[in-house]
N, C-alpha and C positions, 0 to 999 in steps of 0.2 A: 874299799870296794863300794860300788853304788848299785843297788838293786832297785828296780822300779816295780811297784806293787799297785794293784787296783783294789780299793776298798769297796766291798759290795754294799752300797747304800741305796740300791735301786728301789727297794721297797719304801724307803723314807724320802728320797729326793728325786728319784727317777733319773739319776745321773751316776756315772762311774767316776770315781775319784782316784787319781793317780798319786802314788807316794813314792818318793825316791829316798833311798838310804845311803848316806855317805859315811864310810868308815869301815874298819875291819875288826877292831878289838872286841866289840860286843855283838857283831853281826850274827854269829852262830847261836847266841843266846836270845837276842831280841826277835830275829826273823822267825824262827820256828814257833815261838809262842804267840806271834801275831797271825800265824797261818790260818787260824780258825775264822778270822775276820777278813784277812787280806788275800786276794788272789795274786800270786807271785808271777811277775814277768821276769824271766830268767836272764835278761840282758845284764851284763856286768860291765862296770866302768871303774877305773881307779879314781881315788879322791882328787888326784891332781888334774884330772880331765873333767871334773864336774861342771866347771864353767863352760867348757867346750860342748859338753852334752846338752846343757841348757840352751846354749846358743843355736844348736842344731835343730832344736824342737820348733815346730810351728806353734802358733798361739793356741791351737786346739789340742796339741799333744803335750804341752807343758805339764809337769807334775803340779798338783795342787798343794802338796805337802813335801817338805824335805826334812828328813831326820839326819842331823849332822853330829858325828862324834867329836868331842873336844880332844885335842892332842897336845902333847908337850911343846911342840914347835909353833903353836899358835896358828897353824895353818887354817884351822876352823874359823878363826876370827877373820882372816883374809877372805875366805870363801863367802862368809856372810856379808862382808862389806861389798864384795863384788856383786852379789845378788841384789843387795839394797840399792846399789848405784845404777842398776839397770832398770829403767822405768817400765819395761815390759814384764819384769819379774816381781813388781811390787805387790801383786796379789797373792804371792806364794806364802803359805804358812811355813814357818821355820821353827823347829824344835831341836834343842841341843841335848845330847846325851853324853854324860861323862862317866868314865870307868873309875875315876878317882874323886875323892871328896876335896873340893877346892873352892873356897868362898870367893876368891878373886875371880875365878872363871865364871861363877854364877853372876857376880856383880857386872862383869864385862858383858856377859850375854844380855843382861837386862839393859845395859847402856846401849847395846846394839838393837834393842827393841825386838828381840825374838819373842815368839809366842809362849814358850815355856822352856824350862831347864830341868833335866832329871839326872840325879846321881845314882849310879848303880851300887848296891842292889836296891831296886824299887819294885813294887807290885806291877808286873807287866800288864795286868788287866787295867790298872789305873792309866797307863799310857794309852792303851787301846780306847778306853772311854774318853780320855782327854782329846785324842785325835778326832774321834767321832763328834765331840762337842765343837771343836774348832772348825771342822768342816761344815757342820750345820749352821754355826754362827756366821760363817762366811757366806753361806747361801741365803740365810734369813735376812741379813742386813740389807742387801739390795732389794729384797722383796718388800721390806718395810719402808725403804726409801721411795720405792715406786708408789706404794700406797700413800705415803706422805704427800707426794706430788699431786695425787688425785684428790685427797681429802682436805689438804691444808687450807684451801680457800673457803671452806664451809664454816670455819669458826675463827673469829677474831675476838680477843679479849676486850670486853667493854672497858672504856676509859675509867669509869668509876671503880671497876674491879681491880684494874692494874694499879691505880693510885692507892687504893685501900691495901693492896698486897705490899707495895713498896713501903708505905708508912708503917704498917703493922709489923712486917718482918724486920725492917730496919731498926725500929724501936726495940723490938724483942731481942734482937742480936746485941744491941748496945747494952741493955739492962741485964741481960743474962750472961754477958761475956765472962765475968768472974766464975760463975757457976759452971759454964761450959769448959773453962780451963781446968777446974777442979775435977770434973767428970773425965776429961781427957787424961788427967794424971792418974786417976785410980784405974782406968781401963788399961793404961800402959803398965802399971804395976801388977795388975791382977793376972795377966796372961801375956804370952809372947805374941808379937804381931803389931801391925799398925793400929793407931787409935781409931781412925776412921775407916769404914768399909765403903768402898766405891764400886758401883756396878752400873752397867748400861741399862737404862729403863726406857720404856716407850710411853710417850705421853700424848698430848693432843695431836690429832692428825697423824699418828704413828711416827712422830718425831722422836729421835733417839738422843738421850742426853746422859751425862754423868750424874748419878744419884748418890747422896751421901747420908750415912748413918754412923752413929757410934758403933764400933764393932762389938757384937754380942755373942759371936760364935768363935770357935777355935779355927785356926788356920786350915785351909783346905776343905772347908765345909761345903762349898759349892759342888765339889766333885763327888759328894756322898749322896746327892739327891736321888740318883737311880736306885741305890741300895735301900733307901728309906721310903721309896714310893708306896710301899704297901701300907705305911702308916699315915698316908695323906688324909687329912681331915675331909677334904673335898673329894671323897671317893666318887669317881666318874659314874654318872647314871648310865651313860652310853659312851663307850670308847674311852679314849685317854682324857684325863681331867685337864682343864685349862689352868686351874689355880693349884698352888701347892701350899699347904699349911699343915704342920706336923705337931700333934699333941705330945707334950713331954719330949720335945726334940732333944736327942742326946748330943747334938752338936753345940748347944748353947752353954756358955760358961755360967758359973754360979752368979757372978755379977751381971751377966747378960740377962738372966731371968728377971732380976730387979729392974734393969734398964728397960726391958720390954714391957713388963707388967705395969710400969709407971709411964711408959711411952717416952721416957727421957732419951732413948736411943734415936728417936725421930727428930730431935731438936736441930741437928745440923741441916735438915732440909729447909730450915728458914733461909739458909743461904741460897738454896735452889729457888725459893719463892722470890727472894730479893733480886736474883738474876733474871727471873722471868721464865725459867724452865717449867714452872708449875705455879699454881695459885694456893692460897690458904685453904680454899674449899674446892673440891672437885673429885673426880674419880681417880683412884690410886693409879699412878704410873706403874706399868707392869714390867717384869723381867722379860727378856727376849723370848725365852722358852715358853712363857705364858701368852705373850702377845701373838705369837705365831699361831696359837690355837684359836684366836678370836678374829679371824679374817673373813668369816662368812657374813652375808648380808644382815643376818639377824643380830649379830653382836658387834658389828663395826660402829653402831650408834654410840657406844660408850666412848669412842675416840673422837666423836664430833663435838664433845663438850670439853670444858677445861679439866686438866689434870690437877690434883690437889693433895694437900697434906692431910686433910680430913674430909670425910664425906658421909653419905647416907648410910653405907654399910657399916662404917665404924661406930656410928652412934646407935644403930638399931640392932646389930647382930654381932659385933665384935666380941670375941671371947666366949661365944656360946657354941656348944657342940652341935646344936640342931641346925646350924646354918648350912644350907646346901649351895652348891655351885650355881644352880639355876636361880636361887633367890638373889645371890650376889650379882649375877649378870642383870637381872631385872632391875635391881636398885641402881646399878650403874647406868643402864639405859634411861631409866626414869629421870635421873639427875641431868643427864646430857640433854634431854628434850625439854626439861622444865626448870632449869636453874634460873635463879633471879637473886636480886640483892637481899630480899627479905628471907628467902629460903637459906641463903648463905649465913645470915645472922642467926637464924634458928639452929642451924647445924653447928655453928661455932659455940653457941650457948650450951648446947647439949653435949658438946665434945668433952668439956671438963669433967662431968660426972662419969663419962665413959673411959677416961684415961686409965683408971685403975681396973684392969680386967681381973676377974676372979679365977679364971682357969688358964693353965699354961698352954695356950694355943697360939 
């Protein structure tokens, strides 16, 4: 069966978000538990007619999210392929739900590039939060792309800075390659999951790029941010905080604390520097959920300068409890407006003593 729902995100986005559910095995379990967040449209369609249902919708009435149950006949695979092949449906978020544990199904879903895969039983609140995140991500990305078009022309990396970045990062990657391989090995042996953590970050001119670190947290840590928001070091002075940093973060592995306290987890970003995504020195590129909070005229200045591996706030306040969100914003703005070759050299020289932070933040 296919049930169309409307997620009430009007307070956050000003828009109604439609969600279609395709399947019948878990419908009576999933749908009632989502009813607190989703307004149900009682139209029903069979799974076989999902493609017809989508084709009959106008561009304005298409669902933003489709929840599809995996079935033994692999019909769910065909449905996803049909959706992916239609250029008018490329923007739809697809999440697969399985009533059975099947690693091959999950691997197949990932090959099809769906947005997520859940095997029942799973915490239904996790699904609800995940859908909310995916919807907000979908809405945030065009917003940041628009800002990028406006701001991009205001900053160009100086030739001397780019040459310095290429030579420094390239040399460091070459010399540190045996050490990096060793760290990758112990990360893999210490806990389950990939060696590298990849996330979308927002850098100079609101440009979005893939940002790399050695994984220092357990799998699924990103989905726990809401639950741990009360522990945020940057307690917002007014409204919601733009930055997130948690003292004694329970999501960090034992090895992860060592990697973070020594800043070894940051070394893969030398590859980002070599590629030109960021510089050695600049303002920290931010996760999407932080960048979306810094689009006012007062704080967009930080995106007018280079994004970097190290910067003013790292050498002056990193690892200290008294650091406020306001202080960090002011430091970012100052660097964006006053960066120079000699300031970069001073920051690099002061970065080495700051690498070993004393507190777990």
